[in-house]
C-alpha positions in Angstrom: -0.1 -0.2 -0.1 3.0 2.3 1.4 4.3 1.8 -2.6 1.1 2.5 -4.4 0.9 5.8 -2.4 4.2 6.8 -4.1 2.8 6.8 -7.3 -0.6 8.3 -6.8 -1.6 12.1 -7.2 -4.8 14.0 -5.8 -6.1 14.1 -9.3 -5.8 10.2 -9.1 -7.0 9.2 -5.5 -10.5 11.7 -6.1 -11.5 9.9 -9.4 -10.6 6.6 -7.6 -12.5 8.0 -4.8 -15.7 9.0 -7.5 -15.6 5.2 -9.0 -15.5 3.7 -5.7 -18.4 6.0 -4.5 -20.3 5.7 -7.5 -20.0 1.6 -7.5 -21.2 1.4 -4.1 -23.9 3.6 -4.7 -25.2 1.5 -7.6 -24.7 -2.0 -5.5 -26.3 -0.5 -2.6 -29.0 2.1 -2.5 -29.5 3.0 0.6 -25.9 3.5 1.7 -26.2 6.8 0.1 -29.7 8.0 0.6 -30.2 10.1 3.6 -31.7 13.8 3.2 -28.4 15.6 4.7 -24.9 15.8 4.1 -22.6 16.6 7.0 -19.5 17.8 6.5 -16.7 18.6 9.0 -12.4 19.6 9.2 -10.3 17.0 11.0 -7.2 18.1 11.8 -4.6 15.0 11.9 -1.4 16.0 14.7 2.5 15.4 13.0 4.8 14.8 15.7 7.9 14.6 13.7 10.1 17.6 13.5 10.5 18.4 9.7 7.9 19.0 7.7 5.8 21.4 5.5 2.5 21.0 7.3 0.7 24.5 8.5 -0.2 24.6 12.6 -3.3 23.7 13.1 -5.8 23.4 15.9 -5.5 19.7 17.1 -9.1 19.2 19.5 -7.4 15.6 21.0 -4.5 17.7 22.4 -6.2 20.9 23.1 -3.6 22.8 21.4 -1.8 24.3 18.0 0.4 22.4 16.5 2.0 21.4 12.9 -0.5 18.9 11.2 -3.2 17.7 8.0 -5.7 19.4 7.3 -8.2 17.3 6.2 -12.3 17.4 5.6 -15.0 14.1 5.2 -18.4 14.3 4.1 -21.0 11.7 6.0 -24.4 11.1 4.8 -26.9 11.6 7.7 -28.8 8.6 7.5 -26.2 5.8 7.0 -23.3 7.6 8.7 -20.7 6.7 5.8 -18.3 8.3 4.8 -18.8 9.5 1.3 -16.0 11.7 0.2 -12.3 13.0 1.6 -9.9 15.2 1.1 -7.0 16.5 2.5 -3.8 19.2 1.7 -6.2 22.2 2.8 -4.1 25.6 3.8 -6.3 27.2 6.4 -6.9 29.9 3.7 -8.9 27.5 1.5 -11.0 26.3 4.0 -13.9 28.1 3.1 -13.7 27.0 -0.1 -14.0 23.4 0.8 -17.8 23.0 0.9 -18.0 24.4 -2.8 -15.3 22.2 -4.0 -17.4 19.2 -2.2 -20.5 20.1 -4.0 -18.7 20.1 -7.6 -17.5 16.6 -6.4 -20.8 15.3 -5.4 -22.3 16.9 -8.4 -19.7 14.5 -10.7 -20.8 11.3 -8.7 -24.6 12.0 -8.1 -24.9 14.5 -11.0 -26.9 16.4 -8.6 -27.2 17.6 -5.0 -30.4 17.3 -3.4 -29.1 16.8 0.1 -28.9 19.5 2.6 -25.4 20.0 3.6 -24.5 20.7 7.0 -21.4 21.8 8.5 -19.6 24.6 11.1 -17.4 26.4 9.1 -17.1 29.7 7.0 -17.8 29.9 3.4 -17.6 32.2 0.3 -20.2 32.7 -1.4 -19.0 35.7 -3.9 -21.9 38.0 -5.3 -24.3 35.9 -3.9 -28.0 37.3 -4.2 -29.5 34.9 -2.4 -31.7 35.2 0.8 -30.5 33.3 4.1 -32.5 32.7 7.5 -30.3 33.3 10.5 -31.3 31.6 13.5 -29.7 32.4 17.3 -29.5 30.1 19.9 -28.8 31.5 23.3 -28.9 29.9 27.0 -27.2 26.7 25.4 -23.8 26.4 27.6 -22.0 28.8 26.0 -21.1 32.9 26.2 -22.2 33.9 23.3 -25.4 32.5 21.3 -24.9 30.1 18.1 -26.0 31.1 14.8 -27.2 28.7 12.1 -27.5 30.1 8.9 -29.6 28.2 6.2 -31.1 29.0 3.0 -33.8 26.3 3.4 -37.2 28.8 3.8 -39.7 26.0 4.1 -38.2 23.3 6.4 -39.6 24.5 11.0 -37.3 26.1 13.0 -37.8 22.7 15.5 -36.9 20.6 12.4 -33.5 22.9 11.5 -32.3 22.5 15.1 -32.7 18.8 14.9 -30.8 18.6 11.7 -28.0 20.5 13.5 -28.1 18.2 16.6 -27.9 15.2 14.4 -24.7 17.1 12.8 -22.9 15.1 15.7 -23.0 12.0 14.2 -19.8 13.0 12.1 -18.0 13.6 15.2 -18.8 9.9 16.5 -17.5 8.8 12.5 -14.5 10.6 13.3 -14.0 9.2 17.0 -14.4 5.9 15.8 -12.2 6.4 12.8 -9.8 7.7 14.9 -9.9 5.2 18.2 -10.5 1.3 15.8 -8.9 2.4 12.2 -6.5 4.5 13.8 -7.0 7.8 11.1 -4.7 10.0 13.7 -1.5 7.7 13.3 -0.1 9.2 10.1 2.4 7.2 7.9 3.9 10.4 6.8 4.1 14.0 6.2 3.5 14.0 3.0 -0.2 15.0 1.8 -0.8 12.9 -0.7 0.0 9.9 1.6 -2.5 11.1 4.0 -5.3 11.5 1.5 -4.7 8.0 0.2 -4.9 6.7 4.1 -8.2 8.1 4.7 -9.6 6.9 1.3 -8.5 3.4 2.6 -9.8 3.7 6.1 -13.4 5.2 4.5 -13.3 2.1 2.4 -12.5 -0.1 5.3 -15.4 1.4 7.4 -17.5 1.0 4.6 -16.8 -2.5 4.2 -17.5 -3.4 8.3 -20.9 -1.6 7.6 -21.9 -3.5 4.6 -21.4 -6.5 6.1 -22.8 -5.9 9.6 -25.9 -5.5 7.5 -26.2 -9.3 6.7 -25.8 -10.0 10.3 -29.2 -10.3 11.7 -29.8 -8.0 14.7 -26.3 -6.5 14.8 -26.7 -4.4 12.0 -26.0 -0.8 13.9 -23.4 -2.0 15.6 -20.2 -0.3 15.2 -17.0 -1.6 13.6 -15.0 -2.7 16.6 -18.1 -4.6 17.5 -18.1 -6.1 14.7 -14.4 -7.2 14.3 -14.9 -8.5 18.0 -17.2 -10.7 17.5 -17.7 -11.7 14.0 -13.9 -11.2 12.6 -11.0 -11.5 15.5 -10.4 -14.9 15.4 -8.3 -17.9 14.5 -8.7 -19.7 11.6 -6.5 -22.1 8.9 -6.4 -21.4 4.9 -5.9 -24.5 3.0 -4.7 -23.9 -0.8 -5.2 -27.1 -2.7 -3.4 -25.4 -6.2 -7.2 -25.0 -6.9 -9.7 -23.2 -4.6 -9.0 -22.0 -0.5 -10.8 -23.7 2.3 -10.6 -21.9 5.7 -11.1 -23.6 8.8 -12.7 -21.2 11.3 -13.2 -22.7 14.8 -16.9 -21.9 16.2 -17.4 -19.5 18.4 -19.9 -17.9 20.6 -21.1 -15.7 17.8 -20.9 -18.3 14.9 -24.9 -19.2 14.7 -24.9 -15.5 13.3 -22.4 -15.7 11.0 -24.3 -19.8 9.9 -27.9 -17.6 9.1 -25.8 -15.8 6.4 -26.5 -17.4 3.2 -23.1 -16.0 1.1 -21.2 -17.6 3.7 -22.4 -21.2 3.1 -21.9 -21.8 -0.4 -18.2 -21.8 -2.0 -17.4 -17.7 -2.7 -15.8 -16.8 -5.8 -13.1 -14.5 -5.6 -12.3 -12.0 -8.3 -8.7 -10.8 -7.3 -8.0 -14.6 -7.3 -8.5 -15.3 -11.0 -11.9 -16.4 -10.0 -11.0 -19.3 -7.5 -13.6 -20.3 -5.1 -13.3 -19.7 -1.0 -15.3 -22.2 0.9 -15.6 -21.5 4.3 -15.6 -24.8 7.3 -17.1 -24.5 10.7 -15.0 -26.5 12.8 -15.1 -27.5 16.4 
């Protein structure tokens, strides 16, 4: 993976990201089907001495330090990440929302969802009217201001939508704790973006796998890993096909109810060889 990251460019990664999201959208229509998309910036601290990174506010450390400023977009209904980007300068932060809009138009052909985010955005020569809502007595010294161009949504609904924006904070916490998102493999932004993209893919695959596990559909990646993935097994290759022998555990009955796991699986990247799972005592 580190070798591939040296051979990519920002354009290559973004194009790959578009193709991944398009393919997932076609195969799993409900994956990005929410009415709202949450956007948030995430600072990844860098502890090395030599780097060309700007100083950013690292919330986890509660201080300003050198780091990578990144942005993530999330479907508010499925909680799945649908966009990542790194190599953002502080002076460019206000442009990132519009960059995401351009990206989502290329993926989805249109932007029907409402975007929810906490960030300054520049709208040059914009003549549209906006609603401004001030929230007082919210535990802060100054009121929170919400600006929206949705003239039909009730105030109650607007506040509920804003409150659900914290789902992206929870997702970021999960990505940091389980997928080690903050463990930088390099001070180079292109590699950081490469790592973020593969983190997004891994998180999405966990979610898709969970949808096949009855009563565990809403479990997070760490729980799915602990109960259904992290156990010993043995791989046997006879020159034609693969057999995976897995010891039975407490949650094995849930896996045995997944029909697609009970018959041989064709693996495209292994020359379409078959893979069969056998549950052993």
